[in-house]
C-alpha positions as CSV (number, residue, x, y, z in Angstrom):
1,X,-46.1,-34.5,-71.3
2,X,-48.5,-34.6,-68.9
3,X,-50.5,-37.5,-68.8
4,X,-53.9,-35.6,-66.4
5,X,-54.4,-32.7,-64.8
6,X,-57.0,-31.8,-62.2
7,X,-58.6,-28.5,-62.0
8,X,-61.1,-26.8,-59.8
9,X,-62.2,-23.2,-59.0
10,X,-62.2,-21.8,-55.1
11,X,-65.1,-19.4,-55.8
12,X,-66.9,-19.8,-58.7
13,X,-66.9,-16.5,-59.7
14,X,-65.5,-15.6,-63.4
15,X,-64.2,-12.2,-64.6
16,X,-61.9,-11.3,-66.9
17,X,-61.0,-10.7,-70.8
18,X,-59.7,-13.6,-73.2
19,X,-58.1,-13.4,-76.8
20,X,-59.7,-16.6,-78.3
21,X,-57.7,-18.4,-80.7
22,X,-58.1,-18.0,-84.5
23,X,-60.5,-19.9,-86.6
24,X,-58.7,-23.0,-87.9
25,X,-61.8,-23.6,-90.4
26,X,-61.1,-20.3,-91.8
27,X,-57.6,-20.0,-91.6
28,X,-57.2,-23.6,-93.3
29,X,-59.2,-22.5,-96.1
30,X,-57.6,-19.5,-96.7
31,X,-54.1,-21.3,-96.6
32,X,-55.6,-23.8,-99.4
33,X,-56.8,-21.0,-101.3
34,X,-53.7,-18.7,-101.1
35,X,-51.9,-21.9,-102.2
36,X,-54.2,-22.4,-105.1
37,X,-53.7,-18.7,-106.3
38,X,-50.1,-19.3,-106.8
39,X,-49.4,-16.0,-105.9
40,X,-48.5,-14.4,-102.3
41,X,-51.4,-13.4,-100.1
42,X,-51.1,-11.6,-96.9
43,X,-52.8,-14.0,-94.2
44,X,-53.1,-12.2,-90.8
45,X,-54.0,-14.0,-87.4
46,X,-53.3,-17.3,-88.6
47,X,-54.7,-19.7,-86.1
48,X,-52.1,-21.3,-83.5
49,X,-54.1,-24.4,-83.5
50,X,-51.7,-27.7,-84.6
51,X,-54.1,-28.4,-87.7
52,X,-53.1,-25.1,-89.1
53,X,-49.3,-24.9,-88.2
54,X,-49.3,-28.4,-89.8
55,X,-51.4,-27.3,-93.0
56,X,-48.7,-24.3,-93.3
57,X,-45.7,-26.6,-93.1
58,X,-47.2,-29.5,-95.4
59,X,-48.0,-26.8,-97.8
60,X,-44.3,-26.0,-98.3
61,X,-42.9,-29.2,-97.8
62,X,-41.2,-31.1,-100.9
63,X,-41.6,-34.7,-99.2
64,X,-43.1,-37.7,-101.2
65,X,-44.8,-38.7,-98.0
66,X,-47.0,-36.1,-96.4
67,X,-48.2,-36.9,-93.0
68,X,-51.6,-35.2,-91.9
69,X,-51.7,-36.5,-88.5
70,X,-55.0,-36.2,-86.8
71,X,-56.3,-33.7,-88.9
72,X,-59.4,-33.9,-90.8
73,X,-59.4,-30.6,-93.0
74,X,-55.4,-31.4,-93.6
75,X,-56.3,-34.8,-94.9
76,X,-59.3,-34.0,-97.1
77,X,-58.0,-30.5,-98.5
78,X,-54.4,-31.9,-99.4
79,X,-56.1,-34.8,-101.1
80,X,-58.4,-32.6,-103.5
81,X,-55.4,-30.0,-103.6
82,X,-52.2,-32.4,-104.7
83,X,-54.7,-34.0,-107.1
84,X,-55.5,-30.9,-109.0
85,X,-52.0,-29.6,-109.1
86,X,-51.0,-32.8,-110.4
87,X,-48.5,-33.4,-107.6
88,X,-47.2,-37.3,-106.8
89,X,-47.6,-37.7,-103.1
90,X,-48.3,-40.3,-100.5
91,X,-50.8,-39.1,-98.0
92,X,-51.1,-40.5,-94.6
93,X,-52.3,-39.9,-91.1
94,X,-52.7,-41.5,-87.9
95,X,-54.3,-44.7,-87.0
96,X,-57.4,-43.2,-86.1
97,X,-57.2,-40.8,-89.5
98,X,-56.8,-44.2,-91.6
99,X,-59.8,-45.5,-90.1
100,X,-61.6,-42.2,-91.4
101,X,-63.5,-42.6,-94.5
102,X,-62.7,-40.8,-97.8
103,X,-64.1,-42.8,-100.4
104,X,-66.8,-39.7,-101.5
105,X,-64.2,-37.4,-102.3
106,X,-61.5,-39.5,-103.8
107,X,-64.3,-41.2,-106.2
108,X,-65.3,-37.3,-107.0
109,X,-61.8,-36.5,-107.9
110,X,-61.4,-39.6,-110.0
111,X,-64.4,-38.7,-111.9
112,X,-62.9,-35.2,-112.5
113,X,-59.6,-36.7,-114.0
114,X,-56.9,-37.2,-110.7
115,X,-55.2,-40.7,-110.7
116,X,-55.5,-41.7,-106.7
117,X,-54.6,-45.2,-105.4
118,X,-55.7,-46.8,-101.7
119,X,-52.5,-47.9,-100.2
120,X,-54.7,-50.0,-97.2
121,X,-58.5,-50.7,-96.9
122,X,-60.4,-49.6,-99.9
123,X,-62.2,-46.2,-99.1
124,X,-59.5,-45.0,-96.3
125,X,-56.0,-43.6,-96.1
126,X,-53.3,-44.0,-96.7
127,X,-53.5,-42.8,-100.3
128,X,-51.2,-42.3,-103.2
129,X,-51.8,-39.5,-105.7
130,X,-50.5,-39.9,-109.1
131,X,-51.2,-36.9,-111.2
132,X,-54.2,-35.2,-113.1
133,X,-55.4,-35.3,-116.4
134,X,-58.9,-33.8,-116.9
135,X,-61.7,-35.9,-117.7
136,X,-63.8,-33.2,-119.4
137,X,-66.3,-33.8,-116.9
138,X,-67.8,-31.0,-114.8
139,X,-70.9,-32.5,-113.2
140,X,-70.9,-34.3,-110.0
141,X,-73.1,-35.7,-107.8
142,X,-72.1,-35.9,-104.0
143,X,-74.1,-37.1,-100.8
144,X,-73.9,-33.8,-98.5
145,X,-75.1,-35.6,-95.4
146,X,-71.4,-37.2,-94.3
147,X,-68.8,-34.4,-94.2
148,X,-69.3,-30.9,-95.5
149,X,-65.4,-31.3,-95.8
150,X,-65.4,-33.0,-99.1
151,X,-67.5,-30.5,-100.4
152,X,-65.8,-27.7,-99.4
153,X,-62.6,-29.5,-100.8
154,X,-63.9,-30.2,-104.3
155,X,-65.1,-26.5,-104.4
156,X,-61.9,-24.9,-103.5
157,X,-60.3,-26.8,-106.6
158,X,-63.1,-26.0,-108.5
159,X,-62.0,-23.0,-110.4
160,X,-58.9,-24.7,-111.5
161,X,-60.7,-27.5,-113.2
162,X,-60.7,-27.0,-117.4
163,X,-64.4,-27.4,-117.4
164,X,-65.3,-25.9,-113.6
165,X,-67.6,-27.9,-111.8
166,X,-71.4,-28.3,-111.5
167,X,-71.9,-30.3,-107.7
168,X,-75.3,-31.2,-107.1
169,X,-75.7,-32.0,-103.2
170,X,-77.7,-35.1,-102.6
171,X,-79.7,-35.7,-99.8
172,X,-79.8,-33.6,-96.4
173,X,-77.0,-31.0,-96.5
174,X,-74.9,-31.5,-93.3
175,X,-73.0,-28.1,-91.8
176,X,-74.0,-25.9,-94.5
177,X,-72.4,-22.8,-92.8
178,X,-69.2,-24.5,-93.7
179,X,-70.0,-24.7,-97.4
180,X,-71.2,-21.1,-97.1
181,X,-68.1,-20.1,-95.4
182,X,-66.1,-21.5,-98.2
183,X,-67.7,-19.7,-100.8
184,X,-67.3,-16.3,-99.1
185,X,-63.6,-17.2,-99.0
186,X,-63.5,-18.4,-102.4
187,X,-65.3,-14.9,-103.1
188,X,-62.9,-13.0,-101.1
189,X,-60.1,-14.3,-103.3
190,X,-61.5,-13.2,-106.5
191,X,-63.9,-16.5,-107.3
192,X,-67.6,-16.2,-107.9
193,X,-69.8,-19.0,-107.5
194,X,-73.8,-19.7,-107.9
195,X,-75.2,-22.0,-105.0
196,X,-79.2,-22.4,-106.3
197,X,-80.8,-25.1,-104.5
198,X,-78.8,-27.9,-103.8
199,X,-76.1,-27.3,-106.7
200,X,-73.5,-25.2,-106.8
201,X,-72.0,-24.2,-110.0
202,X,-68.1,-22.6,-110.2
203,X,-66.8,-21.9,-113.5
204,X,-63.5,-21.8,-114.8
205,X,-61.6,-18.8,-113.3
206,X,-58.4,-17.5,-111.5
207,X,-58.1,-16.4,-107.6
208,X,-56.4,-13.2,-106.8
209,X,-53.9,-12.4,-104.2
210,X,-55.5,-10.7,-101.4
211,X,-55.0,-9.7,-97.4
212,X,-57.2,-11.6,-95.2
213,X,-57.6,-11.9,-91.6
214,X,-58.8,-14.6,-89.8
215,X,-61.9,-14.1,-87.2
216,X,-61.6,-15.5,-83.8
217,X,-63.1,-19.0,-83.1
218,X,-66.7,-19.5,-82.3
219,X,-66.4,-23.0,-81.6
220,X,-63.6,-22.3,-78.9
221,X,-66.0,-19.5,-77.5
222,X,-68.8,-22.4,-76.7
223,X,-66.3,-23.6,-73.4
224,X,-66.5,-20.2,-72.3
225,X,-70.1,-19.9,-72.6
226,X,-70.4,-23.1,-70.9
227,X,-68.1,-21.8,-67.9
228,X,-70.3,-18.6,-67.7
229,X,-73.5,-21.0,-67.4
230,X,-72.0,-23.1,-64.5
231,X,-70.3,-20.2,-62.7
232,X,-71.8,-18.8,-59.4
233,X,-71.1,-15.0,-60.9
234,X,-69.6,-14.0,-64.2
235,X,-68.7,-11.5,-66.4
236,X,-66.5,-12.5,-69.3
237,X,-65.4,-10.8,-72.3
238,X,-64.4,-12.3,-75.5
239,X,-62.2,-10.5,-77.9
240,X,-62.2,-11.0,-81.6
241,X,-65.4,-12.1,-82.4
242,X,-67.8,-10.8,-84.8
243,X,-71.5,-10.6,-85.2
244,X,-71.6,-11.1,-88.9
245,X,-69.4,-14.3,-88.9
246,X,-68.7,-16.5,-91.7
247,X,-69.0,-19.6,-88.8
248,X,-71.4,-21.7,-88.3
249,X,-71.0,-22.1,-84.6
250,X,-72.1,-18.5,-84.2
251,X,-75.1,-20.5,-83.5
252,X,-73.7,-20.9,-80.0
253,X,-75.6,-17.4,-79.1
254,X,-79.1,-18.5,-79.5
255,X,-77.9,-22.2,-78.2
256,X,-76.5,-20.6,-74.9
257,X,-79.3,-17.8,-74.6
258,X,-81.5,-21.0,-73.6
259,X,-79.0,-22.4,-71.1
260,X,-78.3,-19.3,-69.2
261,X,-75.9,-17.0,-71.1
262,X,-76.6,-13.7,-72.5
263,X,-74.5,-12.3,-75.0
264,X,-73.8,-8.5,-75.4
265,X,-71.8,-7.8,-78.5
266,X,-69.3,-5.0,-78.1
267,X,-66.6,-3.3,-80.2
268,X,-63.9,-5.9,-80.3
269,X,-65.8,-8.9,-79.1
270,X,-68.7,-10.6,-77.0
271,X,-69.4,-9.7,-73.7
272,X,-71.1,-12.8,-71.7
273,X,-73.3,-12.4,-68.8
274,X,-75.8,-14.9,-66.9
275,X,-79.6,-15.0,-66.8
276,X,-81.9,-17.9,-66.2
277,X,-82.0,-21.0,-68.1
278,X,-84.7,-23.3,-69.6
279,X,-85.2,-27.1,-68.3
280,X,-85.6,-28.7,-71.1
281,X,-84.7,-28.3,-74.9
282,X,-84.5,-29.3,-78.5
283,X,-81.8,-28.6,-80.4
284,X,-80.7,-29.5,-84.2
285,X,-76.9,-29.6,-84.4
286,X,-76.7,-30.4,-88.1
287,X,-75.2,-26.9,-88.9
288,X,-73.1,-27.1,-86.1
289,X,-72.2,-30.2,-85.0
290,X,-68.8,-29.2,-83.4
291,X,-71.3,-27.7,-80.5
292,X,-72.5,-31.1,-79.5
293,X,-70.2,-32.3,-76.8
294,X,-70.2,-28.7,-75.0
295,X,-74.0,-28.8,-74.7
296,X,-74.3,-32.5,-73.6
297,X,-71.6,-32.1,-71.0
298,X,-73.2,-28.6,-69.8
299,X,-76.5,-30.1,-69.6
300,X,-75.3,-33.2,-67.7
301,X,-74.0,-31.0,-65.0
302,X,-76.7,-28.7,-65.0
303,X,-79.8,-31.2,-65.0
304,X,-81.2,-29.7,-68.4
305,X,-82.8,-32.3,-70.3
306,X,-81.9,-32.3,-74.3
307,X,-83.5,-33.9,-77.2
308,X,-81.0,-33.5,-80.2
309,X,-80.9,-34.1,-84.0
310,X,-78.2,-33.4,-86.9
311,X,-75.6,-35.6,-84.9
312,X,-74.6,-38.0,-87.9
313,X,-71.1,-36.8,-88.6
314,X,-70.1,-37.2,-85.0
315,X,-69.2,-40.8,-85.6
316,X,-66.5,-40.0,-88.2
317,X,-64.4,-37.2,-86.3
318,X,-61.6,-37.7,-84.2
319,X,-63.4,-40.4,-82.1
320,X,-66.9,-41.8,-82.4
321,X,-67.9,-38.6,-80.6
322,X,-71.6,-39.9,-79.6
323,X,-69.9,-43.1,-78.3
324,X,-67.8,-41.0,-76.1
325,X,-70.4,-38.8,-74.9
326,X,-72.5,-41.9,-74.1
327,X,-69.6,-43.3,-72.0
328,X,-68.4,-40.0,-70.0
329,X,-71.9,-38.7,-69.1
330,X,-72.4,-41.8,-67.2
331,X,-69.9,-40.4,-64.5
332,X,-72.6,-37.7,-63.8
333,X,-75.2,-40.0,-63.5
334,X,-76.7,-39.0,-66.8
335,X,-77.7,-41.0,-70.0
336,X,-77.6,-40.3,-74.1
337,X,-79.5,-42.4,-75.7
338,X,-81.0,-42.8,-79.5
339,X,-84.5,-43.0,-78.8
340,X,-85.2,-42.9,-82.8
341,X,-83.2,-43.3,-85.6
342,X,-81.2,-40.1,-85.7
343,X,-83.0,-38.4,-82.6
344,X,-80.9,-38.6,-79.3
345,X,-82.1,-37.9,-75.7
346,X,-79.9,-36.4,-72.7
347,X,-81.7,-37.7,-69.3
348,X,-79.5,-35.9,-66.6
349,X,-79.2,-37.3,-63.3
350,X,-78.5,-36.4,-59.4
351,X,-74.8,-35.1,-59.7
352,X,-72.8,-36.9,-56.7
353,X,-70.1,-34.6,-55.1
354,X,-67.2,-36.5,-55.8
355,X,-63.8,-36.0,-57.9
356,X,-64.9,-36.8,-61.6
357,X,-62.4,-38.1,-64.1
358,X,-62.9,-37.7,-68.1
359,X,-61.2,-39.5,-70.8
360,X,-60.6,-37.5,-73.8
361,X,-60.1,-40.4,-76.7
362,X,-57.6,-38.2,-78.6
363,X,-60.5,-35.5,-79.3
364,X,-59.8,-31.9,-78.2
365,X,-63.3,-31.3,-78.0
366,X,-64.1,-33.6,-75.2
367,X,-61.2,-32.4,-72.8
368,X,-62.5,-28.7,-73.2
369,X,-66.4,-29.7,-72.9
370,X,-66.0,-31.5,-69.6
371,X,-63.5,-29.0,-68.3
372,X,-66.0,-26.7,-67.1
373,X,-68.0,-29.1,-64.7
374,X,-64.8,-28.2,-62.5
375,X,-66.7,-25.2,-61.2
376,X,-69.1,-27.7,-59.4
377,X,-66.3,-30.1,-58.1
378,X,-62.9,-31.1,-58.7
379,X,-62.6,-32.7,-62.2
380,X,-59.7,-34.7,-63.9
381,X,-59.0,-34.6,-67.4
382,X,-57.0,-37.3,-69.0
383,X,-54.4,-36.6,-71.8
384,X,-54.9,-32.7,-71.2
385,X,-52.6,-32.2,-74.3
386,X,-54.8,-33.0,-76.8
387,X,-56.2,-29.2,-77.0
388,X,-53.4,-28.2,-79.0
389,X,-55.3,-29.5,-82.1
390,X,-57.5,-26.2,-82.2
391,X,-56.7,-24.5,-78.8
392,X,-53.2,-24.8,-77.5
393,X,-53.7,-22.1,-74.5
394,X,-56.8,-23.3,-73.0
395,X,-55.6,-24.5,-69.5
396,X,-53.6,-21.3,-69.2
397,X,-56.6,-18.9,-70.1
398,X,-58.6,-20.9,-67.4
399,X,-55.9,-20.5,-65.2
400,X,-56.0,-16.4,-65.7
401,X,-59.9,-16.7,-64.7
402,X,-59.0,-18.3,-61.4
403,X,-58.7,-22.0,-62.0
404,X,-56.6,-24.0,-59.8
405,X,-54.5,-26.6,-61.9
406,X,-52.5,-29.5,-60.8
407,X,-50.8,-31.7,-63.6
408,X,-50.0,-35.3,-63.1
409,X,-46.9,-37.0,-64.9
């Protein structure tokens, strides 16, 4: 396995057509819902991302110990799935996964009647699931400012609960589009829900089998937007994206319009072209936190100042993404600081012409967010194989548009 790669682009001119990977957010929800239906559903264009391939394997596994590796959605969705289906399982993951909190979800499932024990530190994996006896309770109040995955996990099992579920979301709702994606997919498979104010109500009902084709991943598109913004000239087509999308990261269209990329929706995808960019912007990432790393790396490279909010969930991702960004932008003579609680400011500096090297912190998005800077000067990416989590063909796709890549053992 390569320990690092160095990439650069000899011309800075990008043209081509790229088939993006499928959305693992959509795919993972569809897999759980299909499994809960107990029927065969035809799922098409499932993501080749490691998280989705892993979930497929684990849903078919009869092993007592289940390893969710580093996949947050897999850990959280399977916790709820095994709980409501009454399966006796030990659920674990990587060292980092066992540092990521799961207490909010476990406490909610216990209230509903699940028997779950912590095998290590209270509030964190690994978990021992010991069956389910309906508690007769259907009302839950859950914090909604930490991770929407807890809420999605509860919603997907809600139709199978004896009393259904009335879920009150407490506080600011983070990543709301992901909750709406979950509800839309549930509806596709025959389950209705009511989302009024801060309360979601799901009555007891049954999922139906259905065919579903997973859309291409808007999160993955963000790196191509960054590439176009940094290129000397660009005309890139991304295939498989829809203008009307379940995915919250479609917000990249509007964000990148301000950062120098025009989106033309065409049949079968989008066409990206360069335009003028702004020099100081303010952004709220509450609904699209996975785009933050792309934007920070791009703006640090382009000399654009950014004020940002809605980054709370980045602390509990594959790494502490805020801390990782604060360290890595120093190489670009930029700084990322929390100026008041919850408000971050990126101050760009003058980029020096030298080979840049970026650590990835076992985080796929760190690798792909900083790679586009190779359009400015040679860039080294350490541990580049982390992209397998969501976009296994990322480096090959960059070679298709003219990047030269050298791997080091």
